[in-house]
C-alpha positions in Angstrom: -27.0 -37.7 51.7 -27.5 -39.3 47.8 -25.0 -42.0 47.5 -26.5 -43.1 44.4 -26.1 -40.1 42.4 -22.3 -39.9 44.0 -21.3 -43.6 42.9 -23.4 -42.4 39.0 -20.7 -40.3 39.0 -17.9 -42.1 40.3 -18.4 -44.4 37.5 -18.8 -41.8 34.8 -15.8 -40.5 35.5 -13.8 -44.5 35.6 -15.0 -44.8 32.2 -14.0 -41.2 30.9 -10.1 -42.4 32.5 -10.7 -45.4 31.0 -11.0 -44.3 27.6 -8.0 -41.8 27.6 -6.1 -44.8 28.8 -7.0 -46.7 25.4 -6.8 -43.2 23.5 -3.1 -42.5 24.8 -2.3 -46.5 24.0 -2.9 -46.0 20.5 -1.0 -43.2 19.8 1.7 -44.8 21.4 1.1 -47.9 19.6 0.7 -45.0 16.1 4.1 -43.5 16.9 6.1 -46.4 17.2 5.8 -48.2 14.1 5.0 -44.6 11.7 7.2 -45.3 8.7 10.4 -42.9 8.0 9.5 -42.6 4.1 6.4 -40.7 4.2 7.8 -37.6 5.8 11.8 -37.8 4.4 13.5 -38.2 1.1 16.7 -40.5 1.5 19.6 -39.2 0.9 23.2 -40.9 1.3 24.2 -41.0 4.0 25.9 -38.2 6.0 23.5 -35.8 4.0 21.0 -33.5 5.3 16.9 -34.7 4.7 14.7 -32.7 3.5 10.3 -32.4 3.4 9.3 -34.7 0.4 6.2 -32.8 -0.2 7.5 -31.1 -3.6 4.5 -29.4 -5.6 3.4 -31.9 -8.3 5.3 -31.6 -11.3 8.0 -29.6 -9.7 11.3 -29.2 -10.8 13.6 -30.1 -7.9 16.6 -29.0 -9.9 19.2 -31.8 -8.1 19.2 -33.2 -11.1 21.7 -30.5 -12.4 24.6 -30.8 -9.9 28.4 -31.4 -11.2 30.2 -34.2 -9.6 31.1 -32.9 -6.1 28.2 -30.7 -5.4 25.2 -32.1 -3.1 22.1 -30.1 -1.9 22.2 -27.6 1.0 18.6 -26.3 1.2 15.0 -27.8 0.4 13.2 -26.8 -2.6 11.6 -23.4 -2.3 8.4 -22.5 -5.1 6.7 -19.3 -5.4 4.3 -17.9 -7.5 2.6 -14.6 -8.3 0.7 -14.2 -4.8 4.3 -14.8 -2.3 7.1 -13.8 -5.1 8.3 -10.7 -3.3 8.8 -12.8 -0.2 12.0 -13.7 -2.7 12.5 -11.0 -5.0 11.6 -7.5 -2.7 12.4 -4.7 -4.8 12.0 -6.8 -8.4 8.4 -8.6 -8.4 7.0 -6.1 -10.5 9.6 -6.7 -13.1 8.6 -10.4 -13.2 4.7 -10.1 -12.8 4.5 -7.3 -15.4 6.4 -9.8 -17.7 3.7 -12.8 -17.6 5.3 -14.7 -14.5 4.0 -18.2 -13.7 6.3 -19.7 -10.8 9.6 -19.8 -9.7 11.8 -22.8 -8.2 14.7 -22.4 -6.7 17.5 -23.9 -4.4 21.2 -24.1 -2.7 24.0 -26.5 -3.6 27.2 -26.7 -1.4 30.2 -28.3 -2.8 31.5 -31.4 -1.4 34.1 -31.0 1.8 33.5 -26.4 1.5 31.0 -25.7 3.2 31.0 -21.6 2.2 31.4 -22.7 -1.7 27.7 -22.9 -2.5 25.5 -22.2 -5.8 21.4 -21.3 -5.8 19.7 -21.7 -8.6 16.7 -19.6 -10.0 14.5 -21.0 -12.1 11.8 -18.9 -13.8 8.9 -19.9 -15.9 8.2 -16.8 -17.5 5.1 -19.3 -19.9 6.4 -17.3 -23.3 9.9 -17.3 -24.1 9.1 -13.4 -24.8 8.5 -13.2 -21.9 11.4 -14.8 -20.3 13.5 -12.6 -22.9 12.0 -9.3 -21.4 12.7 -9.8 -17.7 16.6 -10.8 -19.2 17.2 -8.1 -21.4 15.5 -5.5 -19.1 18.2 -6.9 -16.6 21.7 -7.9 -18.5 24.4 -5.3 -17.7 26.7 -3.8 -20.4 30.1 -4.9 -20.9 29.8 -8.5 -19.5 31.4 -11.9 -20.7 29.1 -14.1 -23.7 28.5 -17.5 -21.9 28.8 -19.4 -25.1 25.2 -20.8 -24.1 23.7 -19.5 -27.4 22.6 -16.0 -28.5 21.0 -15.6 -25.1 23.2 -16.5 -22.4 26.6 -13.7 -20.1 28.0 -14.5 -16.9 30.1 -11.8 -14.7 32.6 -13.2 -11.9 30.1 -15.2 -10.2 27.4 -16.3 -12.3 25.5 -16.9 -15.1 22.1 -16.1 -16.5 20.4 -17.6 -19.6 17.5 -17.7 -21.3 16.0 -21.3 -22.2 12.2 -21.4 -24.0 10.2 -20.2 -21.8 12.3 -20.2 -18.9 15.2 -17.6 -17.5 18.0 -18.8 -14.9 20.1 -17.3 -12.8 22.4 -19.6 -11.3 24.6 -17.5 -8.5 27.3 -18.4 -6.0 28.3 -17.1 -2.8 31.9 -16.6 -4.3 34.1 -16.4 -7.2 36.3 -19.2 -9.0 33.1 -21.3 -9.3 32.4 -20.7 -13.2 33.3 -24.4 -13.8 30.0 -25.7 -11.5 28.0 -22.6 -12.6 28.6 -23.4 -17.0 27.6 -27.7 -16.3 24.5 -26.2 -13.9 23.2 -24.4 -17.0 24.2 -26.6 -19.6 22.4 -29.5 -18.1 19.6 -27.7 -17.6 19.0 -26.7 -21.4 20.0 -30.7 -22.5 17.6 -31.6 -20.3 14.4 -29.7 -20.7 13.0 -29.0 -24.3 12.1 -25.5 -25.6 10.6 -24.1 -28.5 11.9 -21.3 -30.5 12.2 -18.6 -28.9 9.9 -15.9 -30.9 11.7 -12.4 -30.0 13.3 -13.9 -33.3 11.3 -12.5 -35.6 11.0 -9.0 -34.4 15.3 -9.4 -34.8 15.2 -9.9 -38.2 13.3 -6.9 -38.7 16.9 -4.8 -37.3 19.0 -3.6 -40.4 22.5 -5.3 -39.5 25.0 -2.6 -40.1 26.3 -1.1 -36.9 23.6 -2.6 -35.0 25.4 -4.0 -31.7 23.4 -7.1 -31.2 23.9 -7.9 -27.3 22.1 -4.9 -26.9 19.1 -5.9 -28.4 16.0 -6.2 -25.5 12.6 -6.3 -25.2 10.1 -4.2 -22.9 6.9 -5.3 -21.7 5.6 -2.2 -20.6 5.7 1.9 -19.8 8.4 2.2 -22.9 10.3 5.7 -23.1 7.8 6.5 -20.6 4.6 5.7 -22.8 2.0 3.7 -20.6 0.5 2.8 -24.5 3.3 1.5 -26.0 4.5 -2.3 -25.0 6.0 -5.5 -26.1 9.0 -3.5 -27.9 12.3 -4.2 -29.0 14.9 -1.5 -28.9 18.6 -2.1 -30.0 21.6 0.5 -30.0 23.4 1.2 -33.1 26.6 2.9 -33.3 26.7 5.2 -36.8 30.3 6.5 -37.2 30.7 7.2 -33.0 27.2 8.5 -32.5 25.0 6.0 -30.7 21.6 5.6 -31.8 18.6 3.4 -30.7 16.2 1.7 -33.1 12.8 0.4 -32.0 10.1 -2.4 -33.4 7.1 -3.2 -32.0 4.7 -5.5 -33.5 1.2 -5.2 -33.2 -2.1 -7.1 -33.6 -2.8 -4.9 -36.8 -1.9 -3.2 -38.9 -4.5 -0.1 -37.9 -3.7 -0.2 -34.4 0.2 0.3 -35.6 -0.8 3.2 -37.3 -2.8 4.6 -34.2 0.2 4.1 -31.9 2.6 5.9 -34.0 0.2 8.9 -34.1 -0.3 8.5 -30.5 3.0 8.4 -29.6 3.8 11.7 -31.5 0.9 13.3 -29.5 2.5 12.4 -26.1 5.6 13.2 -27.2 4.1 16.8 -27.8 1.9 17.0 -25.1 5.8 16.9 -23.3 7.1 19.4 -25.0 8.1 18.2 -28.1 8.1 19.8 -31.1 7.1 18.9 -34.6 9.8 18.7 -37.4 9.2 18.1 -41.0 11.2 16.2 -43.1 11.7 14.7 -46.7 11.9 11.1 -46.1 9.9 9.1 -48.4 8.5 6.7 -45.8 4.5 6.8 -45.8 3.1 9.1 -42.7 6.6 9.6 -40.7 6.7 11.6 -38.2 9.5 13.3 -36.5 9.7 15.4 -32.7 12.3 17.4 -31.7 12.5 17.3 -28.1 15.0 18.3 -25.2 17.5 18.6 -28.1 17.2 15.3 -28.9 15.1 13.7 -32.4 12.5 10.7 -32.4 11.6 9.6 -35.5 8.1 7.0 -35.4 5.9 5.1 -38.4 4.6 2.4 -38.8 4.9 -0.3 -41.6 1.9 -3.0 -41.8 2.0 -4.5 -38.7 4.8 -3.0 -37.6 5.6 0.0 -35.8 9.0 1.4 -35.5 10.9 4.2 -34.7 14.3 6.1 -33.6 14.6 6.4 -30.0 15.9 10.2 -28.5 18.9 10.8 -30.6 21.4 13.4 -30.8 22.0 13.7 -33.9 19.1 14.7 -37.3 21.1 12.9 -39.9 21.4 10.1 -38.4 17.8 9.4 -36.6 16.9 9.9 -40.4 19.9 7.7 -41.6 18.5 4.8 -39.5 14.9 5.3 -39.8 15.3 5.0 -43.2 17.6 2.0 -43.4 14.9 0.1 -41.0 12.0 1.2 -42.9 14.2 -0.3 -45.7 14.5 -2.9 -44.5 10.7 -3.8 -43.2 10.5 -3.6 -47.3 12.4 -6.5 -48.0 11.4 -8.5 -45.6 7.4 -8.2 -46.3 7.5 -8.6 -49.7 
């Protein structure tokens, strides 16, 4: 029997056991002295504590709260890679319009746990992108919110554009309009915003017959044509007849002219028929398709026209008015 080997093994075992005891004692000591401020954000007594791991530069949205409301959940931040986790089914609209990030958080009314609000702040990179997603989702017949030209509300929600941000504030129930508007106004007051670029295009639409609340920006696949993007659309009512006008500013006059020709070819490929006209507009094209009339032309860097009007005379009237407005602005 090898007593020396047995004794060595015993000594090694005691050494390992002693080391483990030392490690355990160290862990116990550190746990007994941890700093709670590293793991939580300080809130008044009785409120929930949230993780402090908010991404650098992120707005936690709490500063926009009116009196009588407090945080209900932690801040959520989403990027291009996981936006669909939050808004599955609508993410593509934002992603195709220049989406950068989404910050969102829920807040609850003090003493009323069923009365809560969720605020969504979409950073769209620039003002025209924010206007694009706002206008694409704007509902008909809504009430203007009194917070500028691009803001409306429903019975339980507020929607608006401010600079590069598109913001939604949605309540769990009706009757919370004061809280929604207060949060929206605080956001606008706190956030610096450049003048939205879409105002340049809005000035190009003739005013007579224009439904100003209908102006929208489509970022891609406009009218089903995959080459047509960044196009402003506006509805008109002329003698009771609805007419849609469109304007798209291109990088150069040559591209605007070529795109107008390509759009005509696109309509003809889908069964349209060219129609001769006598409007005094250089390079104008008219296509009859499915008993409607589409007119397209270019003026400098702008491609413009009228889309799918049931009445040829009104289509020509608005096209001529649109061309005249472009001439006036570009003198």
